[in-house]
N, CA, C and O atoms as a Tripos MOL2 file, in Angstrom:
@<TRIPOS>MOLECULE
protein
  296   295    74     0     0
PROTEIN
NO_CHARGES

@<TRIPOS>ATOM
      1 N           9.4310    2.4500  -25.3760 N.3       1 MET1
      2 CA          8.3390    1.5660  -25.0280 C.3       1 MET1
      3 C           7.5620    2.1680  -23.8530 C.2       1 MET1
      4 O           8.1440    2.4030  -22.7940 O.2       1 MET1
      5 N           6.2750    2.4170  -24.0160 N.am      2 PRO2
      6 CA          5.4780    2.9750  -22.9090 C.3       2 PRO2
      7 C           5.2220    1.9080  -21.8470 C.2       2 PRO2
      8 O           5.1170    0.7170  -22.1390 O.2       2 PRO2
      9 N           5.1270    2.3690  -20.6340 N.am      3 TYR3
     10 CA          4.8370    1.4580  -19.5340 C.3       3 TYR3
     11 C           3.3560    1.1310  -19.5080 C.2       3 TYR3
     12 O           2.5150    2.0140  -19.6740 O.2       3 TYR3
     13 N           3.0430   -0.1220  -19.3040 N.am      4 LYS4
     14 CA          1.6540   -0.5420  -19.1960 C.3       4 LYS4
     15 C           1.1780   -0.4120  -17.7430 C.2       4 LYS4
     16 O           0.0200   -0.0780  -17.4920 O.2       4 LYS4
     17 N           2.0710   -0.6770  -16.7990 N.am      5 PHE5
     18 CA          1.7320   -0.6030  -15.3800 C.3       5 PHE5
     19 C           2.8200    0.1630  -14.6430 C.2       5 PHE5
     20 O           3.9950    0.1170  -15.0090 O.2       5 PHE5
     21 N           2.4140    0.8500  -13.6230 N.am      6 LEU6
     22 CA          3.3490    1.5400  -12.7490 C.3       6 LEU6
     23 C           2.9730    1.1790  -11.3170 C.2       6 LEU6
     24 O           1.8580    1.4570  -10.8760 O.2       6 LEU6
     25 N           3.8910    0.5680  -10.6000 N.am      7 LEU7
     26 CA          3.6250    0.1350   -9.2350 C.3       7 LEU7
     27 C           4.3100    1.0610   -8.2410 C.2       7 LEU7
     28 O           5.4490    1.4820   -8.4430 O.2       7 LEU7
     29 N           3.6000    1.3660   -7.1740 N.am      8 PHE8
     30 CA          4.1470    2.1700   -6.0870 C.3       8 PHE8
     31 C           4.1380    1.3440   -4.8150 C.2       8 PHE8
     32 O           3.1680    0.6420   -4.5320 O.2       8 PHE8
     33 N           5.1930    1.4250   -4.0650 N.am      9 GLU9
     34 CA          5.2590    0.7860   -2.7560 C.3       9 GLU9
     35 C           4.9240    1.8780   -1.7520 C.2       9 GLU9
     36 O           5.7210    2.7900   -1.5310 O.2       9 GLU9
     37 N           3.7370    1.7870   -1.1400 N.am     10 LEU10
     38 CA          3.2520    2.8660   -0.2960 C.3      10 LEU10
     39 C           3.7630    2.8220    1.1360 C.2      10 LEU10
     40 O           4.1100    3.8590    1.7020 O.2      10 LEU10
     41 N           3.8140    1.6440    1.7230 N.am     11 ASP11
     42 CA          4.1340    1.5180    3.1460 C.3      11 ASP11
     43 C           5.4780    2.1320    3.4680 C.2      11 ASP11
     44 O           6.5250    1.5940    3.1090 O.2      11 ASP11
     45 N           5.4370    3.2520    4.1430 N.am     12 TYR12
     46 CA          6.6170    3.9580    4.6300 C.3      12 TYR12
     47 C           7.5540    4.4280    3.5210 C.2      12 TYR12
     48 O           8.7010    4.7900    3.7820 O.2      12 TYR12
     49 N           7.0640    4.4220    2.2890 N.am     13 THR13
     50 CA          7.8130    5.0170    1.1960 C.3      13 THR13
     51 C           7.1220    6.3200    0.8010 C.2      13 THR13
     52 O           7.7190    7.3950    0.8570 O.2      13 THR13
     53 N           5.8670    6.2070    0.4030 N.am     14 LEU14
     54 CA          5.0840    7.3970    0.0550 C.3      14 LEU14
     55 C           4.1770    7.8320    1.2040 C.2      14 LEU14
     56 O           3.8450    9.0110    1.3220 O.2      14 LEU14
     57 N           3.7840    6.8980    2.0370 N.am     15 LEU15
     58 CA          2.8850    7.1920    3.1540 C.3      15 LEU15
     59 C           3.5140    6.7410    4.4640 C.2      15 LEU15
     60 O           4.1650    5.6980    4.5300 O.2      15 LEU15
     61 N           3.3140    7.5310    5.4910 N.am     16 ASP16
     62 CA          3.8060    7.1790    6.8230 C.3      16 ASP16
     63 C           2.6020    6.8010    7.6770 C.2      16 ASP16
     64 O           1.9840    7.6600    8.3060 O.2      16 ASP16
     65 N           2.2730    5.5160    7.6970 N.am     17 PHE17
     66 CA          1.0710    5.0600    8.3850 C.3      17 PHE17
     67 C           1.1260    5.3030    9.8880 C.2      17 PHE17
     68 O           0.0940    5.5640   10.5070 O.2      17 PHE17
     69 N           2.3010    5.2230   10.4800 N.am     18 ALA18
     70 CA          2.4140    5.4610   11.9230 C.3      18 ALA18
     71 C           2.0680    6.9110   12.2480 C.2      18 ALA18
     72 O           1.3430    7.1720   13.2080 O.2      18 ALA18
     73 N           2.5730    7.8440   11.4670 N.am     19 ALA19
     74 CA          2.2640    9.2580   11.6900 C.3      19 ALA19
     75 C           0.7950    9.5420   11.4250 C.2      19 ALA19
     76 O           0.1600   10.2870   12.1720 O.2      19 ALA19
     77 N           0.2520    8.9530   10.3710 N.am     20 ASP20
     78 CA         -1.1590    9.1350   10.0540 C.3      20 ASP20
     79 C          -2.0520    8.5640   11.1540 C.2      20 ASP20
     80 O          -3.0630    9.1680   11.5130 O.2      20 ASP20
     81 N          -1.6790    7.4000   11.6890 N.am     21 GLU21
     82 CA         -2.4330    6.7970   12.7840 C.3      21 GLU21
     83 C          -2.3850    7.7000   14.0120 C.2      21 GLU21
     84 O          -3.3980    7.8810   14.6870 O.2      21 GLU21
     85 N          -1.2330    8.2590   14.3020 N.am     22 GLU22
     86 CA         -1.0610    9.1520   15.4550 C.3      22 GLU22
     87 C          -1.9980   10.3550   15.3500 C.2      22 GLU22
     88 O          -2.6910   10.6910   16.3100 O.2      22 GLU22
     89 N          -2.0170   10.9950   14.1980 N.am     23 VAL23
     90 CA         -2.8580   12.1710   13.9890 C.3      23 VAL23
     91 C          -4.3340   11.7920   14.0650 C.2      23 VAL23
     92 O          -5.1090   12.4470   14.7610 O.2      23 VAL23
     93 N          -4.7190   10.7510   13.3620 N.am     24 ALA24
     94 CA         -6.1250   10.3360   13.3260 C.3      24 ALA24
     95 C          -6.6260    9.9170   14.7050 C.2      24 ALA24
     96 O          -7.7220   10.3040   15.1120 O.2      24 ALA24
     97 N          -5.8390    9.1380   15.4160 N.am     25 LEU25
     98 CA         -6.2530    8.6670   16.7360 C.3      25 LEU25
     99 C          -6.3490    9.8360   17.7170 C.2      25 LEU25
    100 O          -7.2860    9.9010   18.5130 O.2      25 LEU25
    101 N          -5.4020   10.7410   17.6650 N.am     26 THR26
    102 CA         -5.4500   11.9170   18.5380 C.3      26 THR26
    103 C          -6.7040   12.7360   18.2710 C.2      26 THR26
    104 O          -7.4000   13.1280   19.2080 O.2      26 THR26
    105 N          -6.9950   12.9940   17.0190 N.am     27 ARG27
    106 CA         -8.2000   13.7760   16.6710 C.3      27 ARG27
    107 C          -9.4730   13.0550   17.0970 C.2      27 ARG27
    108 O         -10.3970   13.6800   17.6180 O.2      27 ARG27
    109 N          -9.5240   11.7600   16.8820 N.am     28 LEU28
    110 CA        -10.6900   10.9780   17.2800 C.3      28 LEU28
    111 C         -10.9280   11.0870   18.7790 C.2      28 LEU28
    112 O         -12.0500   11.3280   19.2230 O.2      28 LEU28
    113 N          -9.8630   10.9070   19.5570 N.am     29 LEU29
    114 CA         -9.9920   10.9540   21.0110 C.3      29 LEU29
    115 C         -10.3160   12.3660   21.5020 C.2      29 LEU29
    116 O         -11.0790   12.5300   22.4530 O.2      29 LEU29
    117 N          -9.7470   13.3760   20.8650 N.am     30 GLU30
    118 CA        -10.0810   14.7570   21.2210 C.3      30 GLU30
    119 C         -11.5590   15.0320   20.9670 C.2      30 GLU30
    120 O         -12.2460   15.6030   21.8130 O.2      30 GLU30
    121 N         -12.0440   14.6200   19.7910 N.am     31 GLU31
    122 CA        -13.4480   14.8410   19.4500 C.3      31 GLU31
    123 C         -14.3940   14.0610   20.3640 C.2      31 GLU31
    124 O         -15.5300   14.4760   20.5910 O.2      31 GLU31
    125 N         -13.9180   12.9360   20.8830 N.am     32 ALA32
    126 CA        -14.7310   12.1330   21.8050 C.3      32 ALA32
    127 C         -14.6710   12.6840   23.2300 C.2      32 ALA32
    128 O         -15.3580   12.1820   24.1190 O.2      32 ALA32
    129 N         -13.8520   13.7110   23.4460 N.am     33 GLY33
    130 CA        -13.7590   14.3270   24.7550 C.3      33 GLY33
    131 C         -12.8980   13.5610   25.7510 C.2      33 GLY33
    132 O         -13.0360   13.7380   26.9610 O.2      33 GLY33
    133 N         -12.0170   12.7160   25.2450 N.am     34 VAL34
    134 CA        -11.1330   11.9420   26.1220 C.3      34 VAL34
    135 C         -10.1050   12.8910   26.7320 C.2      34 VAL34
    136 O          -9.4550   13.6560   26.0190 O.2      34 VAL34
    137 N          -9.9640   12.8370   28.0450 N.am     35 GLU35
    138 CA         -9.0310   13.7260   28.7310 C.3      35 GLU35
    139 C          -7.6040   13.1830   28.7320 C.2      35 GLU35
    140 O          -6.6620   13.9390   28.4930 O.2      35 GLU35
    141 N          -7.4280   11.9070   28.9920 N.am     36 ASP36
    142 CA         -6.0850   11.3200   29.0730 C.3      36 ASP36
    143 C          -5.7800   10.5530   27.7840 C.2      36 ASP36
    144 O          -5.8040    9.3230   27.7500 O.2      36 ASP36
    145 N          -5.4990   11.3040   26.7460 N.am     37 ILE37
    146 CA         -5.2860   10.7290   25.4090 C.3      37 ILE37
    147 C          -4.0890    9.7920   25.3920 C.2      37 ILE37
    148 O          -4.1400    8.7460   24.7450 O.2      37 ILE37
    149 N          -3.0220   10.1380   26.0810 N.am     38 ASP38
    150 CA         -1.8190    9.3040   26.0660 C.3      38 ASP38
    151 C          -2.0810    7.9170   26.6520 C.2      38 ASP38
    152 O          -1.5260    6.9290   26.1690 O.2      38 ASP38
    153 N          -2.9150    7.8330   27.6800 N.am     39 THR39
    154 CA         -3.2550    6.5290   28.2650 C.3      39 THR39
    155 C          -4.0180    5.6810   27.2570 C.2      39 THR39
    156 O          -3.7320    4.4940   27.1010 O.2      39 THR39
    157 N          -4.9790    6.2770   26.5770 N.am     40 TYR40
    158 CA         -5.7250    5.5480   25.5490 C.3      40 TYR40
    159 C          -4.7880    5.0670   24.4460 C.2      40 TYR40
    160 O          -4.8740    3.9200   24.0080 O.2      40 TYR40
    161 N          -3.8900    5.9500   23.9980 N.am     41 LYS41
    162 CA         -2.9700    5.5750   22.9210 C.3      41 LYS41
    163 C          -2.0130    4.4660   23.3530 C.2      41 LYS41
    164 O          -1.7060    3.5700   22.5670 O.2      41 LYS41
    165 N          -1.5430    4.5210   24.5920 N.am     42 SER42
    166 CA         -0.6020    3.4940   25.0500 C.3      42 SER42
    167 C          -1.2620    2.1230   25.1200 C.2      42 SER42
    168 O          -0.5800    1.0990   25.0570 O.2      42 SER42
    169 N          -2.5790    2.0990   25.2500 N.am     43 TYR43
    170 CA         -3.3100    0.8330   25.2210 C.3      43 TYR43
    171 C          -3.6570    0.4530   23.7830 C.2      43 TYR43
    172 O          -3.4790   -0.6960   23.3780 O.2      43 TYR43
    173 N          -4.1550    1.4250   23.0130 N.am     44 TYR44
    174 CA         -4.6700    1.1540   21.6700 C.3      44 TYR44
    175 C          -3.5930    0.6810   20.6910 C.2      44 TYR44
    176 O          -3.8060   -0.2880   19.9620 O.2      44 TYR44
    177 N          -2.4520    1.3480   20.6670 N.am     45 VAL45
    178 CA         -1.4340    1.0640   19.6470 C.3      45 VAL45
    179 C          -0.9740   -0.3940   19.6750 C.2      45 VAL45
    180 O          -0.9970   -1.0390   18.6270 O.2      45 VAL45
    181 N          -0.5530   -0.9510   20.8280 N.am     46 PRO46
    182 CA         -0.1610   -2.3650   20.8190 C.3      46 PRO46
    183 C          -1.3420   -3.3160   20.5980 C.2      46 PRO46
    184 O          -1.1860   -4.3700   19.9810 O.2      46 PRO46
    185 N          -2.5220   -2.9400   21.1020 N.am     47 MET47
    186 CA         -3.7120   -3.7740   20.8980 C.3      47 MET47
    187 C          -4.0680   -3.8320   19.4080 C.2      47 MET47
    188 O          -4.3960   -4.8980   18.8860 O.2      47 MET47
    189 N          -4.0020   -2.6910   18.7340 N.am     48 ASN48
    190 CA         -4.2930   -2.6340   17.3050 C.3      48 ASN48
    191 C          -3.2660   -3.4430   16.5120 C.2      48 ASN48
    192 O          -3.6290   -4.1580   15.5780 O.2      48 ASN48
    193 N          -1.9840   -3.3330   16.8810 N.am     49 LYS49
    194 CA         -0.9450   -4.1060   16.1980 C.3      49 LYS49
    195 C          -1.1840   -5.5940   16.3610 C.2      49 LYS49
    196 O          -1.0120   -6.3590   15.4120 O.2      49 LYS49
    197 N          -1.5820   -6.0150   17.5640 N.am     50 ALA50
    198 CA         -1.8540   -7.4380   17.8030 C.3      50 ALA50
    199 C          -3.0150   -7.9160   16.9270 C.2      50 ALA50
    200 O          -2.9870   -9.0350   16.4150 O.2      50 ALA50
    201 N          -4.0250   -7.0760   16.7560 N.am     51 LEU51
    202 CA         -5.1490   -7.4530   15.8900 C.3      51 LEU51
    203 C          -4.6920   -7.5780   14.4370 C.2      51 LEU51
    204 O          -5.1030   -8.5040   13.7380 O.2      51 LEU51
    205 N          -3.8460   -6.6540   13.9780 N.am     52 TRP52
    206 CA         -3.3270   -6.7550   12.6120 C.3      52 TRP52
    207 C          -2.4700   -8.0050   12.4470 C.2      52 TRP52
    208 O          -2.5060   -8.6520   11.4000 O.2      52 TRP52
    209 N          -1.7050   -8.3430   13.4710 N.am     53 ASP53
    210 CA         -0.9120   -9.5800   13.4350 C.3      53 ASP53
    211 C          -1.8300  -10.7960   13.3440 C.2      53 ASP53
    212 O          -1.5420  -11.7430   12.6120 O.2      53 ASP53
    213 N          -2.9430  -10.7670   14.0940 N.am     54 ASP54
    214 CA         -3.9190  -11.8570   14.0280 C.3      54 ASP54
    215 C          -4.5370  -11.9610   12.6420 C.2      54 ASP54
    216 O          -4.7780  -13.0610   12.1460 O.2      54 ASP54
    217 N          -4.7940  -10.8150   12.0160 N.am     55 LEU55
    218 CA         -5.3360  -10.8110   10.6580 C.3      55 LEU55
    219 C          -4.3350  -11.4530    9.6920 C.2      55 LEU55
    220 O          -4.7040  -12.2930    8.8710 O.2      55 LEU55
    221 N          -3.0800  -11.0520    9.8010 N.am     56 THR56
    222 CA         -2.0310  -11.6080    8.9450 C.3      56 THR56
    223 C          -1.9020  -13.1130    9.1240 C.2      56 THR56
    224 O          -1.6610  -13.8450    8.1640 O.2      56 THR56
    225 N          -2.0660  -13.5660   10.3630 N.am     57 ALA57
    226 CA         -1.9580  -15.0050   10.6670 C.3      57 ALA57
    227 C          -3.2360  -15.7710   10.3370 C.2      57 ALA57
    228 O          -3.2790  -16.9930   10.4850 O.2      57 ALA57
    229 N          -4.2730  -15.0680    9.8940 N.am     58 GLY58
    230 CA         -5.5250  -15.7360    9.5390 C.3      58 GLY58
    231 C          -6.3990  -16.0940   10.7300 C.2      58 GLY58
    232 O          -7.3310  -16.8880   10.6040 O.2      58 GLY58
    233 N          -6.1050  -15.5140   11.8810 N.am     59 LYS59
    234 CA         -6.8820  -15.8190   13.0850 C.3      59 LYS59
    235 C          -8.1910  -15.0430   13.1470 C.2      59 LYS59
    236 O          -9.1510  -15.4960   13.7700 O.2      59 LYS59
    237 N          -8.2360  -13.8700   12.5030 N.am     60 ILE60
    238 CA         -9.4530  -13.0620   12.4400 C.3      60 ILE60
    239 C          -9.6150  -12.5300   11.0230 C.2      60 ILE60
    240 O          -8.6730  -12.5640   10.2300 O.2      60 ILE60
    241 N         -10.7990  -12.0440   10.7080 N.am     61 THR61
    242 CA        -11.0500  -11.4380    9.4020 C.3      61 THR61
    243 C         -10.8490   -9.9250    9.5000 C.2      61 THR61
    244 O         -10.7880   -9.3720   10.5970 O.2      61 THR61
    245 N         -10.7470   -9.2670    8.3570 N.am     62 LYS62
    246 CA        -10.5970   -7.8120    8.3480 C.3      62 LYS62
    247 C         -11.8300   -7.1600    8.9630 C.2      62 LYS62
    248 O         -11.7220   -6.1610    9.6740 O.2      62 LYS62
    249 N         -12.9860   -7.7200    8.6900 N.am     63 SER63
    250 CA        -14.2230   -7.2080    9.2810 C.3      63 SER63
    251 C         -14.1730   -7.2750   10.8060 C.2      63 SER63
    252 O         -14.5950   -6.3410   11.4870 O.2      63 SER63
    253 N         -13.6600   -8.3750   11.3360 N.am     64 GLU64
    254 CA        -13.5290   -8.5150   12.7890 C.3      64 GLU64
    255 C         -12.5380   -7.4920   13.3390 C.2      64 GLU64
    256 O         -12.7740   -6.9020   14.3930 O.2      64 GLU64
    257 N         -11.4500   -7.2870   12.6390 N.am     65 LEU65
    258 CA        -10.4590   -6.3060   13.0700 C.3      65 LEU65
    259 C         -11.0890   -4.9230   13.1580 C.2      65 LEU65
    260 O         -10.9660   -4.2420   14.1760 O.2      65 LEU65
    261 N         -11.7550   -4.5180   12.1050 N.am     66 ILE66
    262 CA        -12.3650   -3.1880   12.0580 C.3      66 ILE66
    263 C         -13.4310   -3.0380   13.1360 C.2      66 ILE66
    264 O         -13.4930   -2.0070   13.8070 O.2      66 ILE66
    265 N         -14.2470   -4.0280   13.3020 N.am     67 ARG67
    266 CA        -15.3430   -3.9870   14.2690 C.3      67 ARG67
    267 C         -14.8240   -4.0700   15.7070 C.2      67 ARG67
    268 O         -15.4240   -3.4840   16.6090 O.2      67 ARG67
    269 N         -13.7410   -4.7740   15.9310 N.am     68 THR68
    270 CA        -13.2680   -5.0800   17.2860 C.3      68 THR68
    271 C         -12.3790   -4.0070   17.8800 C.2      68 THR68
    272 O         -12.5050   -3.7170   19.0700 O.2      68 THR68
    273 N         -11.4960   -3.4120   17.1180 N.am     69 ARG69
    274 CA        -10.4750   -2.5470   17.7300 C.3      69 ARG69
    275 C         -11.0240   -1.3590   18.4870 C.2      69 ARG69
    276 O         -10.4780   -1.0030   19.5300 O.2      69 ARG69
    277 N         -12.0760   -0.7360   18.0070 N.am     70 PHE70
    278 CA        -12.6270    0.3960   18.7450 C.3      70 PHE70
    279 C         -13.5750   -0.0580   19.8410 C.2      70 PHE70
    280 O         -13.7530    0.6470   20.8350 O.2      70 PHE70
    281 N         -14.1780   -1.2120   19.6780 N.am     71 THR71
    282 CA        -15.0130   -1.7750   20.7320 C.3      71 THR71
    283 C         -14.1700   -2.0970   21.9470 C.2      71 THR71
    284 O         -14.5770   -1.8270   23.0770 O.2      71 THR71
    285 N         -12.9990   -2.6730   21.7260 N.am     72 ILE72
    286 CA        -12.0900   -3.0040   22.8220 C.3      72 ILE72
    287 C         -11.5810   -1.7310   23.4940 C.2      72 ILE72
    288 O         -11.4130   -1.7030   24.7130 O.2      72 ILE72
    289 N         -11.3380   -0.6900   22.7220 N.am     73 LEU73
    290 CA        -10.8060    0.5670   23.2520 C.3      73 LEU73
    291 C         -11.7590    1.2070   24.2440 C.2      73 LEU73
    292 O         -11.3290    1.7520   25.2610 O.2      73 LEU73
    293 N         -13.0410    1.1440   23.9570 N.am     74 VAL74
    294 CA        -14.0320    1.7660   24.8320 C.3      74 VAL74
    295 C         -14.1920    0.9150   26.0300 C.2      74 VAL74
    296 O         -14.9810    1.2390   26.9170 O.2      74 VAL74
@<TRIPOS>BOND
     1     1     2 1
     2     2     3 1
     3     3     4 2
     4     3     5 am
     5     5     6 1
     6     6     7 1
     7     7     8 2
     8     7     9 am
     9     9    10 1
    10    10    11 1
    11    11    12 2
    12    11    13 am
    13    13    14 1
    14    14    15 1
    15    15    16 2
    16    15    17 am
    17    17    18 1
    18    18    19 1
    19    19    20 2
    20    19    21 am
    21    21    22 1
    22    22    23 1
    23    23    24 2
    24    23    25 am
    25    25    26 1
    26    26    27 1
    27    27    28 2
    28    27    29 am
    29    29    30 1
    30    30    31 1
    31    31    32 2
    32    31    33 am
    33    33    34 1
    34    34    35 1
    35    35    36 2
    36    35    37 am
    37    37    38 1
    38    38    39 1
    39    39    40 2
    40    39    41 am
    41    41    42 1
    42    42    43 1
    43    43    44 2
    44    43    45 am
    45    45    46 1
    46    46    47 1
    47    47    48 2
    48    47    49 am
    49    49    50 1
    50    50    51 1
    51    51    52 2
    52    51    53 am
    53    53    54 1
    54    54    55 1
    55    55    56 2
    56    55    57 am
    57    57    58 1
    58    58    59 1
    59    59    60 2
    60    59    61 am
    61    61    62 1
    62    62    63 1
    63    63    64 2
    64    63    65 am
    65    65    66 1
    66    66    67 1
    67    67    68 2
    68    67    69 am
    69    69    70 1
    70    70    71 1
    71    71    72 2
    72    71    73 am
    73    73    74 1
    74    74    75 1
    75    75    76 2
    76    75    77 am
    77    77    78 1
    78    78    79 1
    79    79    80 2
    80    79    81 am
    81    81    82 1
    82    82    83 1
    83    83    84 2
    84    83    85 am
    85    85    86 1
    86    86    87 1
    87    87    88 2
    88    87    89 am
    89    89    90 1
    90    90    91 1
    91    91    92 2
    92    91    93 am
    93    93    94 1
    94    94    95 1
    95    95    96 2
    96    95    97 am
    97    97    98 1
    98    98    99 1
    99    99   100 2
   100    99   101 am
   101   101   102 1
   102   102   103 1
   103   103   104 2
   104   103   105 am
   105   105   106 1
   106   106   107 1
   107   107   108 2
   108   107   109 am
   109   109   110 1
   110   110   111 1
   111   111   112 2
   112   111   113 am
   113   113   114 1
   114   114   115 1
   115   115   116 2
   116   115   117 am
   117   117   118 1
   118   118   119 1
   119   119   120 2
   120   119   121 am
   121   121   122 1
   122   122   123 1
   123   123   124 2
   124   123   125 am
   125   125   126 1
   126   126   127 1
   127   127   128 2
   128   127   129 am
   129   129   130 1
   130   130   131 1
   131   131   132 2
   132   131   133 am
   133   133   134 1
   134   134   135 1
   135   135   136 2
   136   135   137 am
   137   137   138 1
   138   138   139 1
   139   139   140 2
   140   139   141 am
   141   141   142 1
   142   142   143 1
   143   143   144 2
   144   143   145 am
   145   145   146 1
   146   146   147 1
   147   147   148 2
   148   147   149 am
   149   149   150 1
   150   150   151 1
   151   151   152 2
   152   151   153 am
   153   153   154 1
   154   154   155 1
   155   155   156 2
   156   155   157 am
   157   157   158 1
   158   158   159 1
   159   159   160 2
   160   159   161 am
   161   161   162 1
   162   162   163 1
   163   163   164 2
   164   163   165 am
   165   165   166 1
   166   166   167 1
   167   167   168 2
   168   167   169 am
   169   169   170 1
   170   170   171 1
   171   171   172 2
   172   171   173 am
   173   173   174 1
   174   174   175 1
   175   175   176 2
   176   175   177 am
   177   177   178 1
   178   178   179 1
   179   179   180 2
   180   179   181 am
   181   181   182 1
   182   182   183 1
   183   183   184 2
   184   183   185 am
   185   185   186 1
   186   186   187 1
   187   187   188 2
   188   187   189 am
   189   189   190 1
   190   190   191 1
   191   191   192 2
   192   191   193 am
   193   193   194 1
   194   194   195 1
   195   195   196 2
   196   195   197 am
   197   197   198 1
   198   198   199 1
   199   199   200 2
   200   199   201 am
   201   201   202 1
   202   202   203 1
   203   203   204 2
   204   203   205 am
   205   205   206 1
   206   206   207 1
   207   207   208 2
   208   207   209 am
   209   209   210 1
   210   210   211 1
   211   211   212 2
   212   211   213 am
   213   213   214 1
   214   214   215 1
   215   215   216 2
   216   215   217 am
   217   217   218 1
   218   218   219 1
   219   219   220 2
   220   219   221 am
   221   221   222 1
   222   222   223 1
   223   223   224 2
   224   223   225 am
   225   225   226 1
   226   226   227 1
   227   227   228 2
   228   227   229 am
   229   229   230 1
   230   230   231 1
   231   231   232 2
   232   231   233 am
   233   233   234 1
   234   234   235 1
   235   235   236 2
   236   235   237 am
   237   237   238 1
   238   238   239 1
   239   239   240 2
   240   239   241 am
   241   241   242 1
   242   242   243 1
   243   243   244 2
   244   243   245 am
   245   245   246 1
   246   246   247 1
   247   247   248 2
   248   247   249 am
   249   249   250 1
   250   250   251 1
   251   251   252 2
   252   251   253 am
   253   253   254 1
   254   254   255 1
   255   255   256 2
   256   255   257 am
   257   257   258 1
   258   258   259 1
   259   259   260 2
   260   259   261 am
   261   261   262 1
   262   262   263 1
   263   263   264 2
   264   263   265 am
   265   265   266 1
   266   266   267 1
   267   267   268 2
   268   267   269 am
   269   269   270 1
   270   270   271 1
   271   271   272 2
   272   271   273 am
   273   273   274 1
   274   274   275 1
   275   275   276 2
   276   275   277 am
   277   277   278 1
   278   278   279 1
   279   279   280 2
   280   279   281 am
   281   281   282 1
   282   282   283 1
   283   283   284 2
   284   283   285 am
   285   285   286 1
   286   286   287 1
   287   287   288 2
   288   287   289 am
   289   289   290 1
   290   290   291 1
   291   291   292 2
   292   291   293 am
   293   293   294 1
   294   294   295 1
   295   295   296 2
@<TRIPOS>SUBSTRUCTURE
     1 MET1         2 RESIDUE 1 A MET
     2 PRO2         6 RESIDUE 1 A PRO
     3 TYR3        10 RESIDUE 1 A TYR
     4 LYS4        14 RESIDUE 1 A LYS
     5 PHE5        18 RESIDUE 1 A PHE
     6 LEU6        22 RESIDUE 1 A LEU
     7 LEU7        26 RESIDUE 1 A LEU
     8 PHE8        30 RESIDUE 1 A PHE
     9 GLU9        34 RESIDUE 1 A GLU
    10 LEU10       38 RESIDUE 1 A LEU
    11 ASP11       42 RESIDUE 1 A ASP
    12 TYR12       46 RESIDUE 1 A TYR
    13 THR13       50 RESIDUE 1 A THR
    14 LEU14       54 RESIDUE 1 A LEU
    15 LEU15       58 RESIDUE 1 A LEU
    16 ASP16       62 RESIDUE 1 A ASP
    17 PHE17       66 RESIDUE 1 A PHE
    18 ALA18       70 RESIDUE 1 A ALA
    19 ALA19       74 RESIDUE 1 A ALA
    20 ASP20       78 RESIDUE 1 A ASP
    21 GLU21       82 RESIDUE 1 A GLU
    22 GLU22       86 RESIDUE 1 A GLU
    23 VAL23       90 RESIDUE 1 A VAL
    24 ALA24       94 RESIDUE 1 A ALA
    25 LEU25       98 RESIDUE 1 A LEU
    26 THR26      102 RESIDUE 1 A THR
    27 ARG27      106 RESIDUE 1 A ARG
    28 LEU28      110 RESIDUE 1 A LEU
    29 LEU29      114 RESIDUE 1 A LEU
    30 GLU30      118 RESIDUE 1 A GLU
    31 GLU31      122 RESIDUE 1 A GLU
    32 ALA32      126 RESIDUE 1 A ALA
    33 GLY33      130 RESIDUE 1 A GLY
    34 VAL34      134 RESIDUE 1 A VAL
    35 GLU35      138 RESIDUE 1 A GLU
    36 ASP36      142 RESIDUE 1 A ASP
    37 ILE37      146 RESIDUE 1 A ILE
    38 ASP38      150 RESIDUE 1 A ASP
    39 THR39      154 RESIDUE 1 A THR
    40 TYR40      158 RESIDUE 1 A TYR
    41 LYS41      162 RESIDUE 1 A LYS
    42 SER42      166 RESIDUE 1 A SER
    43 TYR43      170 RESIDUE 1 A TYR
    44 TYR44      174 RESIDUE 1 A TYR
    45 VAL45      178 RESIDUE 1 A VAL
    46 PRO46      182 RESIDUE 1 A PRO
    47 MET47      186 RESIDUE 1 A MET
    48 ASN48      190 RESIDUE 1 A ASN
    49 LYS49      194 RESIDUE 1 A LYS
    50 ALA50      198 RESIDUE 1 A ALA
    51 LEU51      202 RESIDUE 1 A LEU
    52 TRP52      206 RESIDUE 1 A TRP
    53 ASP53      210 RESIDUE 1 A ASP
    54 ASP54      214 RESIDUE 1 A ASP
    55 LEU55      218 RESIDUE 1 A LEU
    56 THR56      222 RESIDUE 1 A THR
    57 ALA57      226 RESIDUE 1 A ALA
    58 GLY58      230 RESIDUE 1 A GLY
    59 LYS59      234 RESIDUE 1 A LYS
    60 ILE60      238 RESIDUE 1 A ILE
    61 THR61      242 RESIDUE 1 A THR
    62 LYS62      246 RESIDUE 1 A LYS
    63 SER63      250 RESIDUE 1 A SER
    64 GLU64      254 RESIDUE 1 A GLU
    65 LEU65      258 RESIDUE 1 A LEU
    66 ILE66      262 RESIDUE 1 A ILE
    67 ARG67      266 RESIDUE 1 A ARG
    68 THR68      270 RESIDUE 1 A THR
    69 ARG69      274 RESIDUE 1 A ARG
    70 PHE70      278 RESIDUE 1 A PHE
    71 THR71      282 RESIDUE 1 A THR
    72 ILE72      286 RESIDUE 1 A ILE
    73 LEU73      290 RESIDUE 1 A LEU
    74 VAL74      294 RESIDUE 1 A VAL
């Protein structure tokens, strides 16, 4: 019997979002000329997680999350 659907669980099975976030954020900050990247990351990572938690809880929309997280960082 052929399969009609094939489901993949991506989060931390096929993709490592934490590692991808680390690389992307580092490159972004380097390209922006930020000198103290670790300070920015130590602020951004928990702030971003809190925004995602707010999204999950229905306190903000995905659009607000996307628009807000980098605005707060600057």
